[in-house]
All heavy atoms as a GROMACS GRO file, in nm:
protein
  464
    1MET      N    1   0.533  -2.648   0.813
    1MET     CA    2   0.509  -2.565   0.697
    1MET      C    3   0.527  -2.418   0.736
    1MET      O    4   0.481  -2.375   0.840
    1MET     CB    5   0.369  -2.590   0.644
    1MET     CG    6   0.330  -2.501   0.530
    1MET     SD    7   0.166  -2.540   0.469
    1MET     CE    8   0.202  -2.541   0.296
    2THR      N    9   0.590  -2.343   0.651
    2THR     CA   10   0.612  -2.201   0.673
    2THR      C   11   0.483  -2.125   0.647
    2THR      O   12   0.415  -2.149   0.547
    2THR     CB   13   0.722  -2.148   0.578
    2THR    OG1   14   0.840  -2.223   0.601
    2THR    CG2   15   0.749  -2.002   0.602
    3ARG      N   16   0.451  -2.032   0.734
    3ARG     CA   17   0.330  -1.950   0.718
    3ARG      C   18   0.351  -1.850   0.604
    3ARG      O   19   0.456  -1.788   0.593
    3ARG     CB   20   0.298  -1.877   0.846
    3ARG     CG   21   0.262  -1.976   0.956
    3ARG     CD   22   0.231  -1.907   1.084
    3ARG     NE   23   0.117  -1.819   1.065
    3ARG     CZ   24   0.074  -1.733   1.154
    3ARG    NH1   25   0.138  -1.722   1.268
    3ARG    NH2   26  -0.029  -1.658   1.132
    4LEU      N   27   0.251  -1.835   0.521
    4LEU     CA   28   0.258  -1.745   0.408
    4LEU      C   29   0.186  -1.612   0.434
    4LEU      O   30   0.215  -1.512   0.370
    4LEU     CB   31   0.196  -1.811   0.284
    4LEU     CG   32   0.261  -1.942   0.240
    4LEU    CD1   33   0.184  -2.002   0.124
    4LEU    CD2   34   0.406  -1.919   0.204
    5LEU      N   35   0.092  -1.614   0.528
    5LEU     CA   36   0.014  -1.495   0.562
    5LEU      C   37   0.026  -1.466   0.711
    5LEU      O   38   0.023  -1.557   0.793
    5LEU     CB   39  -0.134  -1.515   0.528
    5LEU     CG   40  -0.167  -1.540   0.381
    5LEU    CD1   41  -0.314  -1.577   0.366
    5LEU    CD2   42  -0.136  -1.417   0.298
    6LEU      N   43   0.036  -1.337   0.743
    6LEU     CA   44   0.047  -1.295   0.882
    6LEU      C   45  -0.068  -1.202   0.919
    6LEU      O   46  -0.121  -1.131   0.832
    6LEU     CB   47   0.179  -1.220   0.904
    6LEU     CG   48   0.308  -1.294   0.870
    6LEU    CD1   49   0.427  -1.201   0.885
    6LEU    CD2   50   0.324  -1.416   0.958
    7THR      N   51  -0.104  -1.201   1.045
    7THR     CA   52  -0.200  -1.103   1.093
    7THR      C   53  -0.130  -0.969   1.104
    7THR      O   54  -0.007  -0.961   1.097
    7THR     CB   55  -0.254  -1.142   1.232
    7THR    OG1   56  -0.146  -1.141   1.325
    7THR    CG2   57  -0.322  -1.278   1.230
    8VAL      N   58  -0.205  -0.862   1.122
    8VAL     CA   59  -0.145  -0.730   1.136
    8VAL      C   60  -0.048  -0.725   1.254
    8VAL      O   61   0.065  -0.678   1.239
    8VAL     CB   62  -0.253  -0.620   1.144
    8VAL    CG1   63  -0.194  -0.486   1.182
    8VAL    CG2   64  -0.327  -0.609   1.011
    9PRO      N   65  -0.087  -0.773   1.372
    9PRO     CA   66   0.009  -0.770   1.484
    9PRO      C   67   0.136  -0.851   1.455
    9PRO      O   68   0.247  -0.809   1.490
    9PRO     CB   69  -0.068  -0.828   1.601
    9PRO     CG   70  -0.211  -0.805   1.568
    9PRO     CD   71  -0.219  -0.816   1.418
   10GLU      N   72   0.122  -0.965   1.390
   10GLU     CA   73   0.239  -1.047   1.358
   10GLU      C   74   0.330  -0.977   1.258
   10GLU      O   75   0.452  -0.978   1.272
   10GLU     CB   76   0.195  -1.182   1.301
   10GLU     CG   77   0.128  -1.272   1.402
   10GLU     CD   78   0.059  -1.392   1.341
   10GLU    OE1   79   0.029  -1.391   1.220
   10GLU    OE2   80   0.035  -1.488   1.416
   11ALA      N   81   0.270  -0.915   1.156
   11ALA     CA   82   0.350  -0.844   1.055
   11ALA      C   83   0.419  -0.723   1.116
   11ALA      O   84   0.536  -0.696   1.086
   11ALA     CB   85   0.261  -0.802   0.939
   12ALA      N   86   0.350  -0.651   1.203
   12ALA     CA   87   0.410  -0.535   1.270
   12ALA      C   88   0.529  -0.580   1.355
   12ALA      O   89   0.635  -0.516   1.354
   12ALA     CB   90   0.306  -0.464   1.356
   13GLU      N   91   0.512  -0.689   1.426
   13GLU     CA   92   0.622  -0.742   1.507
   13GLU      C   93   0.739  -0.785   1.420
   13GLU      O   94   0.856  -0.759   1.453
   13GLU     CB   95   0.574  -0.861   1.591
   13GLU     CG   96   0.680  -0.916   1.682
   13GLU     CD   97   0.630  -1.031   1.768
   13GLU    OE1   98   0.508  -1.045   1.786
   13GLU    OE2   99   0.714  -1.109   1.815
   14ALA      N  100   0.710  -0.847   1.306
   14ALA     CA  101   0.816  -0.891   1.216
   14ALA      C  102   0.896  -0.773   1.163
   14ALA      O  103   1.017  -0.785   1.141
   14ALA     CB  104   0.756  -0.970   1.099
   15LEU      N  105   0.831  -0.657   1.144
   15LEU     CA  106   0.899  -0.538   1.095
   15LEU      C  107   0.953  -0.451   1.209
   15LEU      O  108   1.017  -0.349   1.183
   15LEU     CB  109   0.804  -0.453   1.009
   15LEU     CG  110   0.762  -0.512   0.875
   15LEU    CD1  111   0.657  -0.422   0.809
   15LEU    CD2  112   0.882  -0.529   0.784
   16SER      N  113   0.923  -0.489   1.331
   16SER     CA  114   0.963  -0.411   1.450
   16SER      C  115   0.906  -0.269   1.446
   16SER      O  116   0.977  -0.172   1.474
   16SER     CB  117   1.115  -0.407   1.464
   16SER     OG  118   1.167  -0.536   1.483
   17ILE      N  119   0.778  -0.260   1.409
   17ILE     CA  120   0.708  -0.132   1.409
   17ILE      C  121   0.576  -0.151   1.484
   17ILE      O  122   0.534  -0.263   1.512
   17ILE     CB  123   0.682  -0.080   1.266
   17ILE    CG1  124   0.596  -0.178   1.186
   17ILE    CG2  125   0.813  -0.053   1.192
   17ILE    CD1  126   0.554  -0.128   1.048
   18SER      N  127   0.508  -0.040   1.512
   18SER     CA  128   0.380  -0.048   1.582
   18SER      C  129   0.269  -0.089   1.484
   18SER      O  130   0.283  -0.077   1.362
   18SER     CB  131   0.345   0.088   1.643
   18SER     OG  132   0.319   0.183   1.541
   19ARG      N  133   0.160  -0.137   1.542
   19ARG     CA  134   0.045  -0.174   1.458
   19ARG      C  135  -0.008  -0.051   1.384
   19ARG      O  136  -0.044  -0.060   1.267
   19ARG     CB  137  -0.067  -0.235   1.543
   19ARG     CG  138  -0.039  -0.375   1.587
   19ARG     CD  139  -0.155  -0.440   1.662
   19ARG     NE  140  -0.229  -0.346   1.745
   19ARG     CZ  141  -0.362  -0.333   1.744
   19ARG    NH1  142  -0.436  -0.407   1.666
   19ARG    NH2  143  -0.422  -0.246   1.822
   20SER      N  144  -0.012   0.064   1.452
   20SER     CA  145  -0.064   0.184   1.387
   20SER      C  146   0.023   0.225   1.269
   20SER      O  147  -0.028   0.269   1.166
   20SER     CB  148  -0.079   0.299   1.487
   20SER     OG  149   0.044   0.334   1.543
   21LYS      N  150   0.155   0.212   1.282
   21LYS     CA  151   0.244   0.243   1.170
   21LYS      C  152   0.219   0.147   1.054
   21LYS      O  153   0.217   0.187   0.938
   21LYS     CB  154   0.391   0.237   1.214
   21LYS     CG  155   0.489   0.268   1.102
   21LYS     CD  156   0.468   0.407   1.046
   21LYS     CE  157   0.567   0.438   0.936
   21LYS     NZ  158   0.544   0.571   0.878
   22LEU      N  159   0.198   0.020   1.084
   22LEU     CA  160   0.170  -0.077   0.978
   22LEU      C  161   0.038  -0.043   0.910
   22LEU      O  162   0.028  -0.049   0.787
   22LEU     CB  163   0.168  -0.220   1.032
   22LEU     CG  164   0.139  -0.328   0.927
   22LEU    CD1  165   0.237  -0.320   0.810
   22LEU    CD2  166   0.140  -0.465   0.989
   23TYR      N  167  -0.063  -0.003   0.987
   23TYR     CA  168  -0.190   0.036   0.925
   23TYR      C  169  -0.171   0.156   0.833
   23TYR      O  170  -0.234   0.165   0.728
   23TYR     CB  171  -0.296   0.066   1.031
   23TYR     CG  172  -0.367  -0.058   1.082
   23TYR    CD1  173  -0.357  -0.097   1.214
   23TYR    CD2  174  -0.444  -0.138   0.996
   23TYR    CE1  175  -0.422  -0.211   1.261
   23TYR    CE2  176  -0.509  -0.252   1.041
   23TYR     CZ  177  -0.497  -0.288   1.174
   23TYR     OH  178  -0.561  -0.401   1.218
   24GLN      N  179  -0.082   0.250   0.868
   24GLN     CA  180  -0.052   0.362   0.781
   24GLN      C  181   0.011   0.312   0.650
   24GLN      O  182  -0.025   0.359   0.541
   24GLN     CB  183   0.044   0.460   0.848
   24GLN     CG  184  -0.016   0.540   0.960
   24GLN     CD  185   0.088   0.625   1.032
   24GLN    OE1  186   0.207   0.619   1.002
   24GLN    NE2  187   0.042   0.704   1.127
   25LEU      N  188   0.105   0.219   0.662
   25LEU     CA  189   0.170   0.164   0.543
   25LEU      C  190   0.070   0.089   0.455
   25LEU      O  191   0.077   0.095   0.332
   25LEU     CB  192   0.286   0.071   0.583
   25LEU     CG  193   0.403   0.138   0.653
   25LEU    CD1  194   0.500   0.032   0.706
   25LEU    CD2  195   0.473   0.235   0.560
   26LEU      N  196  -0.025   0.020   0.516
   26LEU     CA  197  -0.128  -0.050   0.441
   26LEU      C  198  -0.220   0.050   0.371
   26LEU      O  199  -0.256   0.031   0.253
   26LEU     CB  200  -0.210  -0.140   0.534
   26LEU     CG  201  -0.137  -0.258   0.596
   26LEU    CD1  202  -0.224  -0.324   0.704
   26LEU    CD2  203  -0.095  -0.358   0.491
   27ALA      N  204  -0.255   0.158   0.439
   27ALA     CA  205  -0.345   0.258   0.382
   27ALA      C  206  -0.284   0.328   0.262
   27ALA      O  207  -0.355   0.362   0.166
   27ALA     CB  208  -0.384   0.360   0.488
   28THR      N  209  -0.153   0.349   0.265
   28THR     CA  210  -0.086   0.417   0.154
   28THR      C  211  -0.048   0.321   0.041
   28THR      O  212  -0.002   0.364  -0.064
   28THR     CB  213   0.041   0.490   0.200
   28THR    OG1  214   0.134   0.394   0.251
   28THR    CG2  215   0.010   0.594   0.305
   29GLY      N  216  -0.062   0.192   0.065
   29GLY     CA  217  -0.026   0.093  -0.036
   29GLY      C  218   0.121   0.055  -0.034
   29GLY      O  219   0.168  -0.018  -0.120
   30ALA      N  220   0.195   0.105   0.066
   30ALA     CA  221   0.338   0.072   0.075
   30ALA      C  222   0.358  -0.076   0.106
   30ALA      O  223   0.457  -0.135   0.064
   30ALA     CB  224   0.404   0.158   0.182
   31VAL      N  225   0.264  -0.134   0.178
   31VAL     CA  226   0.266  -0.278   0.208
   31VAL      C  227   0.133  -0.334   0.161
   31VAL      O  228   0.027  -0.282   0.195
   31VAL     CB  229   0.286  -0.305   0.360
   31VAL    CG1  230   0.274  -0.454   0.390
   31VAL    CG2  231   0.420  -0.251   0.407
   32ALA      N  232   0.139  -0.439   0.082
   32ALA     CA  233   0.018  -0.502   0.029
   32ALA      C  234  -0.047  -0.592   0.132
   32ALA      O  235   0.021  -0.647   0.220
   32ALA     CB  236   0.052  -0.583  -0.096
   33SER      N  237  -0.178  -0.606   0.122
   33SER     CA  238  -0.250  -0.698   0.210
   33SER      C  239  -0.369  -0.754   0.135
   33SER      O  240  -0.406  -0.705   0.028
   33SER     CB  241  -0.297  -0.626   0.337
   33SER     OG  242  -0.398  -0.531   0.306
   34ILE      N  243  -0.427  -0.857   0.194
   34ILE     CA  244  -0.548  -0.917   0.137
   34ILE      C  245  -0.650  -0.934   0.248
   34ILE      O  246  -0.616  -0.929   0.365
   34ILE     CB  247  -0.518  -1.054   0.070
   34ILE    CG1  248  -0.461  -1.152   0.172
   34ILE    CG2  249  -0.425  -1.039  -0.048
   34ILE    CD1  250  -0.450  -1.294   0.121
   35ARG      N  251  -0.776  -0.949   0.207
   35ARG     CA  252  -0.882  -0.975   0.304
   35ARG      C  253  -0.937  -1.114   0.277
   35ARG      O  254  -0.966  -1.150   0.163
   35ARG     CB  255  -0.991  -0.871   0.294
   35ARG     CG  256  -0.943  -0.733   0.338
   35ARG     CD  257  -1.058  -0.636   0.352
   35ARG     NE  258  -1.141  -0.665   0.467
   35ARG     CZ  259  -1.118  -0.619   0.591
   35ARG    NH1  260  -1.015  -0.542   0.614
   35ARG    NH2  261  -1.199  -0.649   0.688
   36ILE      N  262  -0.952  -1.189   0.383
   36ILE     CA  263  -1.014  -1.321   0.374
   36ILE      C  264  -1.130  -1.321   0.473
   36ILE      O  265  -1.109  -1.316   0.595
   36ILE     CB  266  -0.914  -1.434   0.409
   36ILE    CG1  267  -0.796  -1.432   0.312
   36ILE    CG2  268  -0.986  -1.569   0.408
   36ILE    CD1  269  -0.687  -1.531   0.345
   37ASP      N  270  -1.252  -1.320   0.419
   37ASP     CA  271  -1.372  -1.317   0.502
   37ASP      C  272  -1.365  -1.211   0.612
   37ASP      O  273  -1.392  -1.238   0.729
   37ASP     CB  274  -1.398  -1.454   0.564
   37ASP     CG  275  -1.433  -1.560   0.461
   37ASP    OD1  276  -1.487  -1.523   0.355
   37ASP    OD2  277  -1.407  -1.678   0.487
   38GLY      N  278  -1.324  -1.092   0.578
   38GLY     CA  279  -1.322  -0.983   0.675
   38GLY      C  280  -1.195  -0.972   0.757
   38GLY      O  281  -1.179  -0.877   0.832
   39SER      N  282  -1.105  -1.067   0.745
   39SER     CA  283  -0.980  -1.063   0.820
   39SER      C  284  -0.868  -1.016   0.728
   39SER      O  285  -0.851  -1.070   0.618
   39SER     CB  286  -0.944  -1.203   0.872
   39SER     OG  287  -1.040  -1.247   0.964
   40ARG      N  288  -0.793  -0.916   0.773
   40ARG     CA  289  -0.682  -0.866   0.693
   40ARG      C  290  -0.559  -0.952   0.720
   40ARG      O  291  -0.526  -0.981   0.835
   40ARG     CB  292  -0.652  -0.721   0.728
   40ARG     CG  293  -0.539  -0.664   0.644
   40ARG     CD  294  -0.533  -0.515   0.645
   40ARG     NE  295  -0.656  -0.449   0.610
   40ARG     CZ  296  -0.700  -0.430   0.486
   40ARG    NH1  297  -0.632  -0.475   0.384
   40ARG    NH2  298  -0.812  -0.366   0.463
   41ARG      N  299  -0.493  -0.993   0.612
   41ARG     CA  300  -0.370  -1.071   0.622
   41ARG      C  301  -0.264  -1.008   0.533
   41ARG      O  302  -0.295  -0.955   0.426
   41ARG     CB  303  -0.393  -1.216   0.579
   41ARG     CG  304  -0.488  -1.293   0.669
   41ARG     CD  305  -0.427  -1.318   0.805
   41ARG     NE  306  -0.512  -1.394   0.893
   41ARG     CZ  307  -0.588  -1.344   0.988
   41ARG    NH1  308  -0.591  -1.213   1.007
   41ARG    NH2  309  -0.661  -1.420   1.064
   42ILE      N  310  -0.142  -1.017   0.578
   42ILE     CA  311  -0.030  -0.961   0.503
   42ILE      C  312   0.058  -1.077   0.456
   42ILE      O  313   0.109  -1.153   0.539
   42ILE     CB  314   0.053  -0.863   0.588
   42ILE    CG1  315  -0.032  -0.740   0.624
   42ILE    CG2  316   0.176  -0.815   0.514
   42ILE    CD1  317  -0.104  -0.749   0.752
   43PRO      N  318   0.076  -1.090   0.324
   43PRO     CA  319   0.165  -1.195   0.274
   43PRO      C  320   0.309  -1.167   0.319
   43PRO      O  321   0.353  -1.052   0.318
   43PRO     CB  322   0.152  -1.184   0.122
   43PRO     CG  323   0.026  -1.109   0.098
   43PRO     CD  324   0.009  -1.019   0.215
   44VAL      N  325   0.380  -1.270   0.355
   44VAL     CA  326   0.521  -1.256   0.392
   44VAL      C  327   0.597  -1.192   0.277
   44VAL      O  328   0.685  -1.109   0.297
   44VAL     CB  329   0.581  -1.394   0.431
   44VAL    CG1  330   0.731  -1.384   0.451
   44VAL    CG2  331   0.513  -1.446   0.557
   45SER      N  332   0.560  -1.226   0.154
   45SER     CA  333   0.627  -1.168   0.038
   45SER      C  334   0.608  -1.017   0.030
   45SER      O  335   0.695  -0.946  -0.019
   45SER     CB  336   0.576  -1.234  -0.091
   45SER     OG  337   0.438  -1.213  -0.106
   46ALA      N  338   0.495  -0.965   0.081
   46ALA     CA  339   0.472  -0.820   0.081
   46ALA      C  340   0.570  -0.751   0.176
   46ALA      O  341   0.617  -0.640   0.147
   46ALA     CB  342   0.328  -0.788   0.121
   47LEU      N  343   0.601  -0.816   0.287
   47LEU     CA  344   0.700  -0.760   0.380
   47LEU      C  345   0.838  -0.761   0.318
   47LEU      O  346   0.913  -0.662   0.328
   47LEU     CB  347   0.700  -0.838   0.511
   47LEU     CG  348   0.568  -0.841   0.589
   47LEU    CD1  349   0.587  -0.918   0.719
   47LEU    CD2  350   0.515  -0.702   0.615
   48THR      N  351   0.872  -0.869   0.252
   48THR     CA  352   1.001  -0.880   0.185
   48THR      C  353   1.014  -0.775   0.075
   48THR      O  354   1.118  -0.709   0.064
   48THR     CB  355   1.019  -1.021   0.125
   48THR    OG1  356   1.002  -1.117   0.229
   48THR    CG2  357   1.155  -1.038   0.062
   49ASP      N  358   0.908  -0.756  -0.002
   49ASP     CA  359   0.908  -0.654  -0.108
   49ASP      C  360   0.927  -0.515  -0.050
   49ASP      O  361   1.003  -0.434  -0.103
   49ASP     CB  362   0.779  -0.658  -0.190
   49ASP     CG  363   0.764  -0.784  -0.273
   49ASP    OD1  364   0.866  -0.856  -0.291
   49ASP    OD2  365   0.652  -0.811  -0.318
   50TYR      N  366   0.858  -0.485   0.059
   50TYR     CA  367   0.869  -0.355   0.125
   50TYR      C  368   1.012  -0.330   0.172
   50TYR      O  369   1.069  -0.223   0.149
   50TYR     CB  370   0.771  -0.347   0.240
   50TYR     CG  371   0.782  -0.221   0.322
   50TYR    CD1  372   0.749  -0.097   0.267
   50TYR    CD2  373   0.828  -0.225   0.453
   50TYR    CE1  374   0.761   0.019   0.342
   50TYR    CE2  375   0.840  -0.109   0.527
   50TYR     CZ  376   0.805   0.013   0.472
   50TYR     OH  377   0.818   0.127   0.545
   51ILE      N  378   1.072  -0.430   0.235
   51ILE     CA  379   1.210  -0.416   0.284
   51ILE      C  380   1.306  -0.397   0.166
   51ILE      O  381   1.397  -0.314   0.174
   51ILE     CB  382   1.249  -0.539   0.368
   51ILE    CG1  383   1.167  -0.541   0.497
   51ILE    CG2  384   1.398  -0.539   0.399
   51ILE    CD1  385   1.172  -0.673   0.572
   52THR      N  386   1.285  -0.469   0.058
   52THR     CA  387   1.370  -0.455  -0.060
   52THR      C  388   1.362  -0.314  -0.116
   52THR      O  389   1.465  -0.253  -0.149
   52THR     CB  390   1.329  -0.558  -0.168
   52THR    OG1  391   1.345  -0.690  -0.114
   52THR    CG2  392   1.414  -0.543  -0.293
   53ARG      N  393   1.240  -0.259  -0.126
   53ARG     CA  394   1.223  -0.123  -0.176
   53ARG      C  395   1.294  -0.022  -0.085
   53ARG      O  396   1.359   0.071  -0.132
   53ARG     CB  397   1.075  -0.087  -0.190
   53ARG     CG  398   1.009  -0.152  -0.310
   53ARG     CD  399   0.872  -0.092  -0.339
   53ARG     NE  400   0.783  -0.088  -0.224
   53ARG     CZ  401   0.705  -0.188  -0.184
   53ARG    NH1  402   0.705  -0.302  -0.249
   53ARG    NH2  403   0.626  -0.173  -0.080
   54LEU      N  404   1.280  -0.038   0.046
   54LEU     CA  405   1.348   0.053   0.141
   54LEU      C  406   1.499   0.044   0.127
   54LEU      O  407   1.568   0.146   0.128
   54LEU     CB  408   1.309   0.019   0.285
   54LEU     CG  409   1.169   0.057   0.330
   54LEU    CD1  410   1.147   0.013   0.474
   54LEU    CD2  411   1.145   0.206   0.315
   55THR      N  412   1.550  -0.077   0.112
   55THR     CA  413   1.694  -0.098   0.099
   55THR      C  414   1.747  -0.032  -0.028
   55THR      O  415   1.850   0.034  -0.026
   55THR     CB  416   1.726  -0.248   0.100
   55THR    OG1  417   1.674  -0.306   0.219
   55THR    CG2  418   1.874  -0.272   0.092
   56ARG      N  419   1.676  -0.051  -0.138
   56ARG     CA  420   1.718   0.011  -0.265
   56ARG      C  421   1.712   0.163  -0.257
   56ARG      O  422   1.801   0.231  -0.309
   56ARG     CB  423   1.628  -0.038  -0.379
   56ARG     CG  424   1.659  -0.181  -0.417
   56ARG     CD  425   1.576  -0.224  -0.534
   56ARG     NE  426   1.605  -0.363  -0.565
   56ARG     CZ  427   1.522  -0.444  -0.628
   56ARG    NH1  428   1.404  -0.400  -0.668
   56ARG    NH2  429   1.555  -0.569  -0.652
   57LYS      N  430   1.609   0.215  -0.191
   57LYS     CA  431   1.596   0.359  -0.176
   57LYS      C  432   1.712   0.416  -0.095
   57LYS      O  433   1.768   0.519  -0.128
   57LYS     CB  434   1.463   0.392  -0.108
   57LYS     CG  435   1.428   0.536  -0.103
   57LYS     CD  436   1.288   0.552  -0.042
   57LYS     CE  437   1.246   0.696  -0.039
   57LYS     NZ  438   1.112   0.712   0.019
   58GLU      N  439   1.750   0.348   0.013
   58GLU     CA  440   1.861   0.390   0.097
   58GLU      C  441   1.994   0.383   0.021
   58GLU      O  442   2.080   0.469   0.034
   58GLU     CB  443   1.871   0.304   0.222
   58GLU     CG  444   1.764   0.333   0.325
   58GLU     CD  445   1.783   0.467   0.392
   58GLU    OE1  446   1.897   0.505   0.423
   58GLU    OE2  447   1.681   0.536   0.414
   59ALA      N  448   2.009   0.279  -0.061
   59ALA     CA  449   2.133   0.261  -0.137
   59ALA      C  450   2.148   0.368  -0.244
   59ALA      O  451   2.261   0.404  -0.280
   59ALA     CB  452   2.136   0.122  -0.200
   60ALA      N  453   2.036   0.418  -0.295
   60ALA     CA  454   2.040   0.518  -0.401
   60ALA      C  455   2.076   0.658  -0.349
   60ALA      O  456   2.112   0.745  -0.425
   60ALA     CB  457   1.904   0.525  -0.472
   61VAL      N  458   2.067   0.676  -0.219
   61VAL     CA  459   2.095   0.809  -0.159
   61VAL      C  460   2.241   0.832  -0.142
   61VAL      O  461   2.327   0.761  -0.134
   61VAL     CB  462   2.022   0.823  -0.023
   61VAL    CG1  463   2.062   0.950   0.046
   61VAL    CG2  464   1.873   0.816  -0.043
   0.00000   0.00000   0.00000
């Protein structure tokens, strides 16, 4: 089964960025996350949405 939620370190690795950069993106709302009993998880779809927005922004320039 494909994982639907990633930990912060896993999501940062998937985006090839640092954990601190991912925390910045989470704080600004650029990447969505959820909390499950105190643990922050990032939906894979939130990463896909973020990449799509970046791609569209780059294409518009």
